[in-house]
N, C-alpha and C positions, 0 to 999 in steps of 0.2 A: 605678417599677412594683414592686409587692410581689412576694415570692416566689410567693404564691398566684396572683396574676394572670399571672405569668410561666408558671406550670405550666399553667394553663387555656389560655392563648394558644398555647403550644407544643403541647399536646395537640390543640387545634383545627386547627393547622396540619398536623399529621401526619395527622389524619383527613381534612382537606380535600384533601390530596394523594394519599390512598391510592387505588390502582386495584384494583378487584375482581379476584380470581384470584391475586394475589400474596400470599404469607404476610405477615400483619401484622407478625410478629416480625421478619422481614427489612426491612420498610419502616421500622419503628421503629429498627432497628440502623443503617440507611443514614442516617437523619435525624441521629442522634447523631454518626455519623462525620463528617458535614458541618458540624456545629455542636458544637464540643468544649468549650463554656463550662460545661456541666452536670457536676456531680459525680455520684458513684454514687447518692447518696440522691435527688437530683433526678431522675435518669434513671428510677429505680424508680417514683417518684411519678407522673411524666408517662406512663410506659408503662402504669401501672395505670389511670390515667384513660382512656386510649385503649381499653383493654379493657373498661372499665366502659360506654363509649359503645356498643360493639358488642354487648356482652351484653344491653343494655336498650334499644337504639335503635329497635326495631321499634315499640313503643307510642307512641314520642314523635317520630316521623318528621317531623311538621310543625313541631316546636319547633326553636330554635336549638341550635347545638353546645353551648353552655355549659349550657343547661337540661338537654339530654340527658345530658351528662357528669355533672352533679350528681345528676340522678335515678338514674343508674346507680350513682354512689358511695353513695348512701343505700340502694339495694337490696342492693348487694353486700357492704357493710361492716356490722359490728354493734358497733363500739366508737367512742368519741369521736374525731372526725377534725377536726383543726385547719382544714383547707381548707374542708370542708363548714360548719364553724362560722363561718368568715369570710364566706362567701357566703350560706349558708342555715341560720342558727342554728335556725329552726323544724324544719328536717329533722334536724339534728344531735341536737336534744333528744330526738327519737324514734328514734334509730338503732339502740337495742338492742331494740326491739319485734320481734316475730316477722315472718317474711317475709310471711306472709298478712295480717298487719295493715298492713304497708308497702303491699302492693298495694292493699288497700281504701283507705288513706289517699291514694294517688295515683290512685285510681279506675281501676285497671286489673286485668286477670284474668291468670292464668298463661298462658292461651291467646293473649294479646296478645304475650307474649314468645316462645312457640313456637306459631305458628298452624297446625301440621301434625298435630295430635293425632289426627285422623280417619285418618291414614296409618299410625299406630303399629301394631306387631305385637301378637299375643295375649299377654297377661300383663304388658305394659309399663304401669306406673302413669303415667297421663297427667300427673297433678298433680306428682308428684315428679320425673319426667323433665323436664317444662317448667322447674321451678325449679332443676334442676341446672345450667342455663346461666348461672346467677348465681354460680357457684363455679368456681374453677380447680382441676381434678383434680391429684392428687399425682403425683409421678414415682416409678417403681418400677424396681428392678433385679431380675434373675433371676441368681443366682450359678451358676456353671458347676461341673461335677463336681470335688470335691476343693478347691474355692476359697473356699467360704463363710467359713472362719475367717480366711483372708488378707484378704478384702474387709472383713470386720468389724473387723479390726485396723487396716486402712488408714483406715476411716471413723472409728474411735475416735481414732486418732493425729491425724487432721485436725480433731478436735472437731466433726464433722459432725452435723447433726440427723438422725437416722434411727431407724426402728423396724423390728425383726425380725418378720415375719409368718410364716405357716405355710410349711413346705417351704424353697425356696430364694428366696423373695420378700422383698425389703427395701423399705420405703417411705421416701422422701426428702422433704425440704423442697425446694420448687421452686427456691430460690435457690442450690443447691449446684452448683458447677462440678465435675461428677463426673469429667470427663475428665482433671482435674488431680490426681485422687486415686487412681484405679485404672486398670489396663490394660484398657480397653474391649474387649469381645468375647473377650479371653482370660480375665480374672478373672470378668466378669460382663457381661450385656447389658442396655442400657436397653430395657425392655419392660413395657408396661402389665400391671397385675396380671391383668386378664381375658385379655389376648392370651396370657399364660403358660398359661392353662387350656384353650385351644382343642384340644389334642391329648390331653386327659386320658383320652380313651376307651382309648388305648393302654395305660394303666395296668391295664386289666382284660384285656388281651391279652398275656399273658407270653410267649406263643409267638413274638411278633414281635421281642423283644429277646433270647430265649435261643437262638434257632436259630443254627447255625454258619454257615449260608449268609447271605451279605449280603442285606439287604433292599433291593430296588430301589425307589427313590422318585423321584417327579417333583414339584417345586414349580413349577407351571405359570405362576403369575403372582408371580414370586419377589420382585419389588421389592427392599427393602433386605435381604432374607435372614433376617429374624428368625424366621420359621417354619421355615426350613431348619435354622437353628442349634438351635432347640428340638427339632425331629424328631431331629437328629443326637444330642443329649443324652438324649432319651427312649429312644433305641434303643442307647444306650451305644457310639455309633460304628459299630455293625454295620450300615453303610448304603452303597449305591452311589447317589450322588446325581446327579439331572439337574435343572437349572434352566433356566427360560426367562422372558423378558419381551418387551415390545414394542419396546424401544429399547436400543441398544448402550450408551449412557452409563449406564443403569440396571445393566446386566450388569457394566460396568466396576467400578462402586461395589460391586456385590454380591461379585465376585470378591475385591476388596481386603478387604472385611469378613470373608468366610469364610477368607481367608488368615490374618487376624489371630486368627480363632477356631480355627485349625489344622484346617480341614475341607477335604478334598480334593473336587473337583468332577469327576465322571465325564464330564459332558457339559453344555455350556451353549450355548443358541442363541436367536436372535431369532426371534419369530414373533408374528403378529396372530391370537390364538386365536379371534377372533370371525369369522375367515375360514377358518383351517385350523390344525391342530395343529402342523405343522412336523416331525412324526415320521413314520418309516415306518409304514405301516398295520398291520404285524404287531408293533409294539413295545408291550410290556405292562409295568405296574408293579405292585408289591404295595401301595404306597401312593401315592396322589395327593393333594396339597394344593392346593386351588383356592381361594385367598384372593383373591376377585374384586375388581376396581375397583368402587366403590360410591359412594353420596352422602357417606358418612363421617358421617352424622348422629349416630352413637353417640359421636363424638369432637369434636363442635362446642363442648363446654365448653372445650376446649383452643384451638380456632380459631373464636371466636364470629363473626368477620367472615364466615365461610362461611354461617352461618345468616343473617346480616344481608342477604346478597345472593342467598339461594337462591331458585331458581324451582322451583315444584312439578312442572313438567312434566319435570324432571330425573329424578324418581323412576321413571317409566315408561321413560325413555331408558336408565337404568342397568339396570333389570330386563330389558329386551330385550337388551342387551349381555351380561348375565349368562347368560342362557339360550343365547346363541350360544357363549359360552365353554365353558360346561358341555357342550353338545352335542358339541363337538369334543375335549373332554378325556376324557369318560366312556369312550369306546370303548377307550381305552388302559389301562384298568383290568383286571388279570387276575382270574381266577376266585378268589373268596374274599378278593380284596383290598379295602382300605379307601379310601374316597373321602370326603375332609373338604372340605365346602362352607362357607366362612367369609366373613362380612362384619363390617364395624364400622358397620353401619347398624342402625337400630330401626324400619325401615319394612317393613310386611308384604309389599309388592310385591317387595322385594329378598330376602326371606327365605322365609316360609311359601309364597308363590305360586311361587317358584323350586323349592322342595322338591316341590310339587304337580307342576310341569312335569317334574322328573326322574323322579318316580314314573310318570307317564303315558308318557313317551317311552322309559324304559328299564325295562321290566318286570322285568328280572333284578336291578335294583338295589333291595336291600332296606334300608329306612330303619331304622337301628339306635338312633338318638338325634337329637333336635333340640331346642335350647333357646337361650334368651337368657342371656347373662351380663350382669347388670344393673348397670352402673357407677354409676348414681345412688345406689346403696345403699352404695357403699364409696369415693367419691371416685376413681373409675376410668372407663374407657371402657365403653360398652355394645357388646357383641359378639353375634353370632349364629353358631352352629356346628351343622351337620347332618352326621351320620356315615352313610354307606351302605356296605353290603357287597355285593359281586357274588356272587350265589348260583350262577349258571351263565352260560356264555357264549352262551346261546341268543338 
């Protein structure tokens, strides 16, 4: 069996044993752990073929695994490919043509790749957002205060492929094992470029970082703690932080990460925010970060398996959940406090419609800013952020 046949066969085996809901990256890793005959180059090739399948599998669902893999390879690559040349020289000859020309050649449309364009929020370019699923976004670092030069020196010494962007943002090649180069969370955090921007409204509020009194803040759906670290850095450490999430194992990992980042937690607790806040009725915060559970549609370029198996009804289910969470979190915002509603979704029901819900249910909440951070323009994730200020406790 040729190397190319071996790669196609192995990719088909990985795809055939994949179970929806499990991260594809973990499934691939487990496959290679059980079959150690492949070298690093082979593993990269086979992994890529699996991702190509899920990136472009929707238009070719009736085709066999090999045909779908090769169609994905054709759509996702733009340079001569030996494997594609071996199996489909006709496609390889055209591999450098534009994506639109490739779609036409295969007789498909961008909506065949992403069939939910009617659900997208205002201002999202349906064409370019749909095509973004053919590309793997970059990895980004956010350097922490006083550590940028240290991080740059370490990356340079490791001969890593990186690009300095504005502020504290660094763009990395996907193949870099960053945890072997820098002290994660101490030197820098792995955080998507647009995720780094969700609290930028605070930059126009110097009073929040200059006050001598500690800012009380609640990260109510804290997850891995990336937004907590970002808030801590934005406020120059002048913060009394409360974090919560729905499961204890999430908080265990969060406490470990914030410990690495040298951030003290004033209070952490488990709560199902769709049912109750878990706080005393009188407890109030100056800042609430509400980074709600969502479809994650703005990140599916990284996890195309989620797009492949997505059920449209989940959009409304998440929107209902988000409204329940918001309804239990908002009452804990103090007068003149800021409420950040954040998703990594591009769907209107999870974003603009939740903003409308907040406006109607809480008249005292004044919408200060709401916008999409469009990842398809920058090889990043697409995010949505809405900032509210509580004008009175009426």
